[in-house]
C-alpha positions in Angstrom: 137.5 225.0 15.6 138.5 228.0 17.8 140.4 231.0 16.6 144.1 231.6 17.2 145.4 234.5 19.3 148.4 236.2 17.7 150.6 238.3 20.1 152.3 241.0 18.0 154.9 243.2 19.6 157.5 245.6 18.3 159.6 248.6 19.3 158.2 252.0 18.3 158.7 252.8 14.6 159.0 249.1 13.5 155.8 249.3 11.5 153.8 246.9 13.6 150.4 248.7 13.3 150.6 248.9 9.5 151.4 245.2 9.2 148.6 244.2 11.5 146.0 246.3 9.6 147.1 244.8 6.3 146.8 241.3 7.8 143.3 242.0 9.1 142.3 243.3 5.7 143.7 240.3 3.9 142.3 237.4 6.1 138.5 237.4 6.4 138.5 235.5 9.7 141.2 237.6 11.4 140.3 240.5 13.7 142.2 243.2 15.5 141.7 243.2 19.3 140.7 246.7 20.4 142.6 247.6 23.6 141.4 249.9 26.3 143.6 252.9 27.1 143.7 255.9 29.4 145.5 258.1 26.9 143.7 260.7 24.7 143.0 259.9 21.1 145.5 261.2 18.5 144.3 263.0 15.4 142.3 260.6 13.2 141.9 257.9 15.8 138.3 256.7 16.4 136.9 255.4 19.7 136.0 251.7 19.3 138.0 251.3 16.2 141.6 252.2 17.1 141.2 251.9 20.9 138.5 252.2 23.6 139.5 255.5 25.2 138.5 255.6 28.8 139.2 257.6 32.0 141.6 256.4 34.7 138.6 255.8 37.0 137.0 253.5 34.6 140.2 251.6 34.0 140.6 251.1 37.7 137.1 249.8 38.0 137.8 247.3 35.2 140.9 246.1 37.0 138.9 245.7 40.2 136.4 243.6 38.4 139.1 241.4 36.9 138.1 242.3 33.3 141.6 242.6 31.9 143.4 239.6 30.5 146.5 241.8 30.7 147.2 245.5 31.3 150.4 247.6 31.6 151.7 251.1 31.8 153.4 252.5 28.6 154.9 256.0 28.3 152.8 257.2 31.3 149.5 255.8 30.1 147.7 252.5 30.7 146.6 249.9 28.1 144.6 246.7 28.7 143.0 243.8 26.8 139.5 242.7 27.7 139.2 239.0 28.5 135.5 239.0 27.6 136.1 240.6 24.2 138.9 238.2 23.3 137.0 235.1 24.4 134.0 236.1 22.4 136.0 236.5 19.2 137.9 233.2 19.7 134.7 231.3 20.5 133.3 232.5 17.1 136.2 230.8 15.4 137.9 234.1 14.6 141.6 234.5 15.0 142.7 237.7 16.8 145.8 240.0 16.6 146.7 241.3 20.0 149.0 244.3 19.2 150.5 244.7 22.6 153.8 245.7 24.3 156.4 243.4 25.9 154.8 243.5 29.4 151.4 242.6 28.1 152.8 239.8 25.9 154.4 238.2 29.0 151.0 238.2 30.8 149.2 236.7 27.8 151.7 233.9 27.3 151.2 232.9 31.0 147.4 232.8 30.6 147.0 231.5 27.0 149.8 228.8 26.3 148.6 228.4 22.7 149.0 232.0 21.7 151.4 232.6 18.8 154.1 235.3 19.3 155.3 237.5 16.5 158.0 240.1 17.0 158.4 242.9 14.4 161.8 244.4 14.0 162.9 247.5 12.1 166.0 247.1 9.8 167.9 249.4 12.2 167.5 251.8 15.1 168.1 254.6 12.7 165.2 253.5 10.5 163.1 253.6 13.7 164.2 257.2 14.3 163.4 258.2 10.7 159.9 256.6 10.9 159.1 258.2 14.2 160.1 261.6 12.9 158.0 261.2 9.7 155.0 260.1 11.8 155.2 263.6 13.4 153.4 262.6 16.6 156.3 262.9 19.1 158.9 265.5 20.2 162.6 264.9 19.6 163.0 264.1 23.3 160.1 261.6 23.2 161.5 259.9 20.1 164.9 259.4 21.8 163.2 258.0 24.9 161.3 255.6 22.7 164.5 254.5 20.9 166.2 253.8 24.2 163.3 251.6 25.3 163.4 249.9 21.9 167.0 248.8 22.4 165.9 247.0 25.6 162.7 245.5 24.0 164.7 244.0 21.1 166.4 241.7 23.7 163.1 240.0 24.3 162.6 239.0 20.7 163.9 235.4 21.2 160.9 234.8 23.5 158.6 235.0 20.4 157.7 232.2 18.0 158.5 234.3 14.9 160.6 237.3 14.1 159.9 239.5 11.1 162.3 242.2 10.0 160.3 245.0 8.4 163.0 246.2 6.0 160.5 246.3 3.1 156.7 246.6 3.9 155.4 244.3 1.2 158.1 241.6 1.8 157.5 241.8 5.5 153.7 241.5 4.9 154.3 238.3 2.8 156.2 236.8 5.7 153.5 237.8 8.2 150.8 236.2 5.9 152.9 233.0 5.8 153.0 232.9 9.6 149.2 233.2 9.9 148.6 230.7 7.2 151.1 228.2 8.6 149.6 228.4 12.1 146.1 227.8 10.7 147.3 224.6 9.1 149.0 223.1 12.2 148.0 219.5 12.8 146.4 220.0 16.3 144.2 222.8 14.9 143.2 220.8 11.8 142.2 217.5 13.5 138.6 218.6 14.1 138.2 219.5 10.4 139.8 216.2 9.4 137.4 214.3 11.7 134.4 216.1 10.1 135.5 215.2 6.6 136.6 211.6 7.1 134.6 210.6 10.2 137.6 210.1 12.5 140.8 212.0 13.2 144.0 210.5 11.8 146.3 208.8 14.2 148.5 211.0 16.2 
């Protein structure tokens, strides 16, 4: 049984990365897709763990070779998902979280119809502003720019299969776990296992 690709998107400050990391730590067969990016690593980020940090030239070469399942420009830098890396994980029966922006999510949905979309929302835009300030990685001008973009991104939430409001981290994580568990138990995904146990799949 192949793994499940989970597309997880959210506006800046919604707590998407924290939820994704908690999910990967909780489910032994869930992995975090490592994106390629042309931006420089932030303090504490590790190449090959948080992102693959590459030069613009290398990114262009990967585009030319058709290696990206999706790629997009975000805040002046580019991010992309390797098709080969994702295919390898899914073929191993591992489910994968693709933590990507709205543009990338649209591209993934077109190419992988079975992908499951999860949109993470903050309880309010003000909560986003507070979280971004506490993160201490962006200037006031950059924070306001991100919040303006967030207001537009929220309009795309109805395109996703699930919406989780991160008003309380542990409560939001429980909802996220429920989504992953429910998708693993969907009948089309379980028929192979049923056939292996009982010798033939149940009638559809």
